[in-house]
N, C-alpha and C positions, 0 to 999 in steps of 0.2 A: 716568665717564659719557661722556667724550668719544668712546669707541670704540663706544658703542651706537648702532645705526642709528636708533632712534626719536628719540633726542636730537638727532642731526644733522638729520633731517627736520623735527622740531618747531622747532628753532632757526632753520633757514633759512626756514621758513614764517613764523615770528614776525618775522624781520627784514624780509621782503618785505611783510608786513602793515603793520608800522610805517612802512615807506618809502612805501607808498601813502597812509596816513593823514597823512603829513607834506606831501603835495602841496598841499592847501588852505592849510596853514600857510605854505608857501613863497610861494604866490600872494598871500596877504594881507599878509605882512610884506615882500615884495619881497627876501627873502634867498634866495640860490641854494639850490636843493633839496639839492645835494650838501654844502653847508656845514652845513645843518640836520642832515643824516644823520651827518656827522662829529661834530657836537656831541652828537647822540643817542647815538652809539657811545661817546664819551668818558664821557657821563653814566652809561650802562649799565655801562661798565667800572668806574667808580668805585663804583657801587652794588653790583655783584657783588663787588668787592674788599672793600667795607665789610661786606656781609652775610656774605661768606665768613668773615671774621675773627670776626664776632659769633656766627655759628652754631657755628664751631669752638670758640670760647671757651665757649659754652653747653654744647657736647657734652662737653668736658673737665670742665667744672664739674659736669655731671650724671652723669659716670662712664660715658658710652657713646661709642662710636666712630662714625666715618662721618658726622659732622655738618657737614662743610664745604659751601659753596654748590655746588661742582662735583659733589659726590657725594650731596647730600641727596635729589635727585630720582631717583637711580639705585638706592637701596636699597629694601628691601621696604616701607618706610613712606611711599613717595613719594605714594601716593594720598591721604594725610591732608593734604598741603600744598595751599594754595590754588592755583588755576589760574595766577594771575600769577606765583607763585613758581616753579612748574614751567616756565613759559615762560622766565622769567629764567635759571633754571638751565640750560635747554637752549641758550639763546643764549650763555651764559657758557662752555659746553663747547666751543664752536667756536673753533678756533685758526687764525690767519692765518699762513702761512709764505711764504717767498720763492717756492717752487715753485708754490704755489697761485696766487699773483698772476701769475707769469710764464707758467704753462702753462694756466691756466683763464681768468683774467680778461683778461689783456693781449691775447691773440689776438682775443678777441671785441670788445674796445673798439677796437683798432687797425683790424681788418678793417671794422667798421661805419663808422668815421670815413672810411676810405679809399673805401669803397663809395659813400658819400653825397657825396663831393667831386666837383665839376665839373672833370674833367680838363683841359678846354680853358682854363678860368680859372686852374687850378693852374699849367699850363705858362706862362701869360702872366706869372706872378710866380715862376717856378721859380728865377730868379737869387737874389733876396734870401732865399727860403725855404731853398735849399740852403746858401747862405753862412751864415745864422744857425744852421742845423742841424748843419753840419760845422765850418767854421772858427770860428764863434761859440762853439760848445761847447768846442772846444779852447782858444781864448783864455780863455774864462771859467774853465775848469778850471785853467789855469796861473796866472792872476792871483789867483783865490780861494785856490788852494793856497799860493802864495807869501805872500799877505797873512796868512792864518791861521797859517802857519808862523812868520812874524815876530811876530805878536801873541801867540800861545799858547805857542810853544816846542815844540809837538808836532813829530814827525818829518815831513820834507818829503813823503815818499811817502804817509803817512797823510793829510796835508793836501791833497795833490793828489787823492787818492781821494775825500775829502770834496767837493772842488770839482767832480769829475766827477758825483758822486751828485746834488748839488743843481743841476746844470745842465740836468736834464731837466724841461721844462715840461709841465704837465698842464692843458689848457684846458677840461676838462669843464664846470666851473661857469660859466666865462665864455661859452663857446659857447651854452649854454642861455639865458643872459641875452641874448646877441646876437639869438637867434631870437625871444625874447619881445618885445624892444624894437624889432625891425626894423632892426638895425644894418646898415650897408653889407655886401654880400656879399663884396666884395674884402677887407675887414677880417677877416671870418670865414675866408676862404681863407688869408690870410697867417698868422693865429694858429694855425689848426688844421693847416695844412700844415707849418709849422715844428715843431709838437709831434710830428707823426707821424714826421718824419725825425730830430729830435734825440733822441727816445727811444732809437732804435737807436744813435746815436752815443754817448750817455751810457752805455748798457749795455755796448757794446764797449770803450770807453775805461776804464770802471771795472773791467771784467773783467781787462783787461790789467794795470792798475795793481795790482789785488788779487793777481794772479799774481806780479808782481814783488815785492810786499810780503812774501808768505809764502814765496816760493821765489826769493830774490834772484839766484842764479846761473843759473837756467834760462832766463830771458827778458831780452834786452837791449832798449834803447830802439829801435834800428833794426829789430830783429825784431818788436817791438811795433807799430811803424808799418806794417810790411808786413802783419802780421796784421790790423791794422785795415782795410786796403783789401780784403783777401781776405774777411774776415768780412762787411763792409758790402755790397760789390758781389756777393759770392757769394749772399747772401740774396736780392737782387733777381733774380738769374738763376734760382735755384731756385723762387722765387715765380712768376715768369713761365712757366717750363716746366711746373710742376705744374698751374697754373691753365689753361694751354692744353690739357693732357691732360684735365682735368676738363671743359672746354668740349666736347671731342670726345665724352666720355662722355654729356654732356647732350643732344647733338644728336638722337639717336633718341627721346628722351623729351620733346621740345619741347612736346607737348600734354598732358603729365602733370605738373602743377604740384607735386604732392607729392614726386615724385622730384627735380625740379629744386631745390626748396627744401631738401630733405634733403641733397643733395650740397653746396650752398653753406653749409649749417650746419656740416658736418663738415670742410669744406675748410680753414679757417684753423687748426684744431686739428691736423690732419694736417701741414700746412705747418710749424707751429711746432715740433712734435716732431721731424719729419724734419730740419729745419734746425738746431735747437739740440742735440738729443740724438744724432742719428746723423751729422751732417756738421760740427758745431761752427762753424756760421755764424749770421748774424743771423736769428732767427725773426721779429723785428719787421719787418725790411725785406722778408722773404718775404711777410708778411701785408699790408704796405703795397702792395707791387707787385701782389699778387693782387687786393686790393680795388679798386685803381685800374684794372687791366685788366678785371676783371669789370664794373665800373661804367661802362666806356666801350664796349669791344668786345662785352661780354656782352649789351648792349641790342639788338645787331643779330642775335644768335643766339637769345636767349630771347624768347618772345612777351611783349608789354606787360603782359598780365594776370598772367602768371607772375612777371614782374620786380617788379610792384607787390607781390605776395605776398612775394617775397624781401625787399624793402625794409621792409615791415611787420613781417615776422618778425625781421629784424635790429634794427629799432628797439626791439622788445619785449625782445630778448635784451640789447641794450645797456643798457636801463633796469634790467633785473634785475641785470646785472653791476655797473653803477654803484652801485646801491642796496646790494648785498651788500658790495662792496669798501670803500665809505666807512664803513659801519657797523662792519665787521670791523676796519678800520684804526683807527677810533676806539676800539674795545674794547681794542686792543693798546697804545694810547697810555700808559695808566698804567704798564704793565709796561716799555715802552721808556724812559720818562722815569725811572722808579724814584724815588729820593730825591735825584737829582743835579741837578735843574733849577736851583736857586738858585746852586749852586756854578759853573754855566756861564753865568749870566745875561749878563755882559758879553761873553763870547765869542759868544753867540747874537746879541746886538744887533750886534756887529761884523760877523758873517757876513751878516746881513740887509743892512746898509748897503753892504758891499763887493759882494755879489752884485747888488743893485739898481743900484749905481753902474756896475759893469762892463757890465751888460745895457744900461743907458741909453747908455753910451759907445759900445758896439758898434752899437746901433740908430740913434743920432743921429749918430755920428761916422763909421762905416764903411759903413753901408747907402747913404747918399747918394752915396758914391764909385762904387758900382755903376751908378747911373743916370747919373752924370757921364761915365763911360767907355763908356756904351752897353750895359752888360750887364744892365740891369733898368729897368723902368718906375719913374718917380718915385713915392715913397711920401710922402704928406703928413705934416706935423708932427703933426696930430691923430691920424692912424693910428699913427705911431711912438710917441706918448705912450701910447695904449691897449696897444700891443704890449709896452711896458716894464712897465706896471702890471698887465697881464693875464698876465704870465709866472708863473703860479702853479706850485707844485710839489705833487705828489700821489702817486698810487699807484706810479709807477715809481721815484721817489726812495726811498719807503719800502721797496719790494721790494729795491732795491739795498742799502739799509741792513740789511735782514734777512739778505741773503746774507752780508754781512760778519759779522753777529752769529752766523750759523750756521757760519762757517768756523773749524775747530779751531785752526789755527796763529796766529790773531790774539789778541793779549794782551787780558786782561779790561779793562785801562785804555783800550785803543784801542777796544774794543767799546762801553764806556760813553760815550766821547767821541763816536763816530759816532752811536750811538743817540739821545743827548740832542740833539746839534746838528741832525741831520737831522729828527727828529720835531718839534722846536720850530720849525725854519725852515718846515716844511710847514704847521704850524698857524698861524704868523704870516701866511703868504701866503693861506691859506684864510679866516681870520677877519678879516684886515686888508684885503687887496687885493680879494678876491672880493666882499666886502660893499660896497665903495666904487666898484666899476666902473660901476654904474648911474648914480649922480650925475655921475661923470666923463664918461660918454658924453653925458649931457644937457648938461653944461657945454660940451663941445666940439662940440655940435650933431650928434652921430653917432647919435642915437636916432631918426632919421627915414629913410624909404626914399630910395634914390637916385632921381634924376629919371626914369630909364627904368623902374624898378620902380614908381614912383608913377604914371606914365602907364599902364602895363599894368593896375595895380590900378583906376585910375579908369575905364578903358575896360570892364573886366570888370564893375565895379559898375553902370555906366550900362546896359550890355547886359542884366544880370540884372534891374534895376529896370524897364527898358523892356518886357521880356518879361512880367514880372508884371503891369504896368499894362495891357498890351494884352489879356492873358487876362482881367483883371478887367473891362475895358471890354466885352469880348465877353459876359462872364457877366451884366453889368448889362443889356445890351440884350436878352438872351434870357431873363432870369429874370422870372418873374411871381409868385414866392412871397414873396421877401424885399422889405421896404419899400424904395423907391428912396432915401429919406433915409439909411437905414442903409448901403446899398451905396455911396452917394456919400461918406459919412464914411470908409469904408475906402479907396476909390480916391483920396481927397484925400491920405491919408497917403503913399501911394506916389508921387503926383504931386509933392508937396512934396519928398520925398526925392530924386526924379529931378532936379528943378530944382536942388537944392543940389549934387548930384553933378556936373551939367553946369557949374554956375558954378565949382566947385572945379577941375574939369579944365581950364577955360579960363583959370584964374588970375585971375578977376574978384573 
C-alpha cells in the first residue's frame, strides 16, 4: 500500500490533522508540541505494529491472504473497514528514510530558522556560537567516542561515529517554549544559532567517519580534516552565491508577491540538492547562509508587505515540516529499537550521562574563556544552564542514524548498536529535558522579558489603551442613543487598565 498515491496523501493529511488537534493539548498541559507529536507517533507505531500482527494472525487463521495492517486498506475490501482503520493504515504505510529527512525536511527547517534570526544579534554572539558548533562538536565527538569505546568495548571508529551523531542539537521544542514564555532573545539566539551551525558540523564529521569505517584505506584523518573545511565553508560560499543570484531574479518582480514567495520557497531545496548531490559540500550550511543573507539584505530588496508574506509562508511550512517529521520519527521508533532496548539499558544511561557532562564541561568550562580573552560577550550562568539542559537531540541525529542503518557495508551488530543508542538518547532528551525546561526557566528567572523588551511592550500597551480611551470619550460626548451610565462603565474599564499599565511602566 505504501506505493499507492491515495495512501500517501491520506496518511500525510491524517498526520497534519492530528498535529493541529494536538495544539490545544500542548497549550493546556504545557508540554512542548513536538514532544506530544513524538509520543503520538510512537503510540501510533506501536498500535500499527500490534494491529498488523493481530490482523495477519486472523488472516492466516481464516485461510485468506493480504490481512496485514499495511495492506488491509489496499485490497479490494478496504471499503468495509472503518474510517479510523483506513486512516491508521495510511499513516502506517508512510516510511521515514534518511534522504527524506535530509532533502525534504531539513532544508525547510534550517532555512526558516535562519530566515527568522536577527543577524545583528547573531553576529554579536558569533564567537560562542561558532565555538560550540565547530570545536564543541569535535570535542564532544572525541570524548563521547572514547568513553563509549572504554565502557562497551565496541570499535573506536563506531563509537566516534556515535559521538558525532548525538552531538547535533535540535532546539525546535525548546525554542517554541522560549517564545511562549517570553524568554530573553539573546538566549534564543544562542541556542538556535548553535543548532544551525552544529547540525552541519555533525553531518560532515559523521559522513567522514562513516566513510573511514566502511572504506578504511580510502580516507585518512588528515584528508578527513581537510575535507571537513572544504565541505563546511564550501556550503557557505554556494549558499551566498546562489542566494545573490536569486535576489537578482527577484528584483524585476518586486511588486509581485506570488513570484517572490515562490522563489524563496524553492530556493533552499535547490540549494540543498546542488550542494549535497552535485558538489558534495554542506547543504545545511548553504541553507543557513541563504536564510541569513535573505533575512538581512533581502529586507532592503523585497518590499515589506512581500517580506511579511514570505515570513508567514515559511512559518507555515516549518509547522508542517515539524509536525510531519516528529510523528514520522515516532512511527519509526518501534522498528529502530526492535527488541534490543533492555540489553543496551546501561549503555544508554552511560551515553546520556557522558554526553550531558561533556556538554556542561564545554559550556561552563570553555565558553567563559572566550569572554576572558575578548573573543565573545559574557554569557551568564543562568543562560549556560539552559544551554546545557536545552541541548536536545532530534531529527538530525535520527537522520544520521538512518544513514548508517541504510549503509550496506556496516555490520548488523553495528547497525543495531547505533539504532538503539541514538533512538533511546533522542527520546530521553525529548521526554526528560524538553518537558522540564519550562520550570527550569522559571526557577532561573528567565521566563520574563528583558528590561528593554518590557519597556517597549509597556509603551505599546499604554499607547493602545490611550487611543481606545480617547475614542471612547469622543463617542460618549457625541452619542445620544446609549445611556450615559452604560457608556461610563465601558470607559471605566479602559481607564483602570490604562492606570495600571502606567503604574507598571513607572515601576510603582
